[in-house]
Phi, psi and omega in degrees: 000138182292142179281165180297326182296329181281327186271351179285165180295121182297335180289343182274354181288148184301327184270357187293315185293316175301322178295321177297320179297315180296315179299318179293322180298319178294316179295321180295324180296319179294312181296323180299316178298317179294319182297312180295320181296324182263358176074028178267084188288334178299318180291331176296317177296321179295320178295318179300319179296317180294324177296320177295321180296319179294324182278314181229074186297317183291312181296320182290317184278294182290324179296317179294326176297310179297325180298322187262357179305317179296341183264002185302121181197170180294336180291342178256029182264148175280127184295333182281310184269340184081359180274142179286163179299322180293324177297316179294323177294324177297316177296320178296320180296318179298314180295320181294317180296319179294317180295318179295319178297324180289311185289318184264005179056057184239032174289143181230141178296120183294154180291165181299330180301329181299323178297315183290323176295322178295316178296320180296311181295322176300319177294320178302315179293321181297327181295345176297338181295318182250018181299150178301323177229092183302325180295321178294324178293321183295336179294332184270343186299316179302319179294316180298313181294321181293317180295318177295319179300316178295317180299312182295320179297321182288312185286348175266004182256135179272101183271152174257170189295320180296317179298317180300315182290330176290321176296321175301314180300317179291325177297315179295319180299315179299316179295321181294314180295314179297318180294319179296318181295317180295319179294320178300315178297318183299314182280002170246028173062032173251112186231168182290113178051031179069019184274351184087004180259136180282155176190183177269116188232124175240094181064240180274352182268116183241134175271135178304130183302322180295318180293320180294317178299322179298321182291344180268355183294315180295311176303323180292316179297319179291327175294319175299318177299318177297318180300322180281340186264336183275154180252335182292134178295325179297314180294324176298319179296319177298317179298319178296323177295317178295319178300317179299319179297314182291318178298316179298318180296320178293318184290325181290342173290341180056033178278116179293327176298317181294322178298316177297320179296323177296322178296319178295318178301315179296321180297319179298315180296321180293318180292317184282321186255348182083161178276114181221186185298320182295320177298318181295324177296317178296319178297319178296319178298318179297320179297320178296319179297321180293326182295334181270001180287145177289171184296333180301326179300313182286329176296317179296321178295319182289337182267004185301318182277324183289330180267001181064037181063046181057041177087002182296324181299319178295321178295317181294327178298317177294320179300323177296319177297320178296320180295323179296331181267329186237020190292342184282304182249347179085169181272352178106155181306132174061029183241013179299313182295328178295314180290326182300323182302327181280342184240011184300333181293346178285346182294136176304326176228118184292125182232021178126162184258353179222098187235147174284148182294336182054032180190113185283345171290316178295319178300316179300317182294316185282317184280328187242357173070194183297320179299316179297320179299314181297315181293320178296316179298319178295321180295314179294320178299315179293331183279315188254334188245017182290133178268140175268170184296325180241150180249140179227172180292139183305327186285352178264005180293150176296141186297324182290327175294318179298317181298314180291325177295317179297319177297321179296315180292323177294325177296314180295329175292316179297333179296343176292339185231008181215154180248093181222037186302323182246026172287152183296323182293330178301312183280332177296322178298317180292328176296312181294324178295318178297320177297316181298318178293322179298319184276321190239351184295318182290334180283320185263350182049061187296136163253104190285353184289128181261124177243118179245000000 
């Protein structure tokens, strides 16, 4: 009879991974010689990428995904599949994390929130069966499935502290570069559709300013976390410089939603870390950034109530009518605009027949009904409001947990005025929060409930 050692997975043996590395290195050396000899430089880049994956799988896969999230746009799309480069990197990151967990035996029990997110996304996909326009719903299913797949692969992976901090560094780097480029364009009179609002613009391809500002919230929160965790004055100064770049980039978008989200982020840090000298320095820096804003920035803030949030109030009024008619099972995935066309006349002021909900809570209610609302609420509760076995004073919480929590609350605030339920940055924040809890939650016995 075969012994247990013979029947176990050979990839799980301690010596298996080094042997795979040696074997791959020998094969890569042969392919490298052929590639250089024939001038096929694309394959050379692919070999370099694979070598990086073998050496630093988490940083190369998930880190590159986080690095490029702020740059996600149609200009980085593959002409054949129509998928953006960031979407492909997300799929690559999920596969890499699963393969690494299998080979290195680094599977981790996913948090309870993963169950609720899975049930929620499963219900979202199921609503395509009775959607008003099933074809329109099917267009969203690949994106929905891909985002959930990446989330589940990440939260089921046992990350170590060095890998986590490197991913943090790459996330901050991506936000900083994108923010610097957007600010540079803004102060050189390049604005979104000539509106005077800054954003990330590549030729004719323009990123919506609200969406771009949202993508900078996580890098900004992590930079704040770094600022609170380092002791070196030089590193603090570097963090302040990066913060100034990110704050300026968010402010030049003139997104009122982003400004409100920044206030919530600051409130979380004040509640969790207390009001101290570092907080006051950050507040002073923010005040300086606001002072250099043009008059249009203050005009947009003052007109927020008079314009009804750029017509959002009228859209929400129609959304309420839709919920009253379809509130049990919903109109189906990606069908809000389809249903809106039939009820657009309910708006106090007609602003078009096909409108985005501009609120992911409203989208959840209308598209997925009461069941979707309940599952979404349970997922958010498990993610942000989960109680640990022991309670401690808020100011003793680990800084990275506070940073991810602040990003999460600012994200939920932005959701009141934006529809980004299946945006990559939405799920990246929950991934980073899960990593922070995995590494530091048991040490600090976090009570995630925020009381303001």
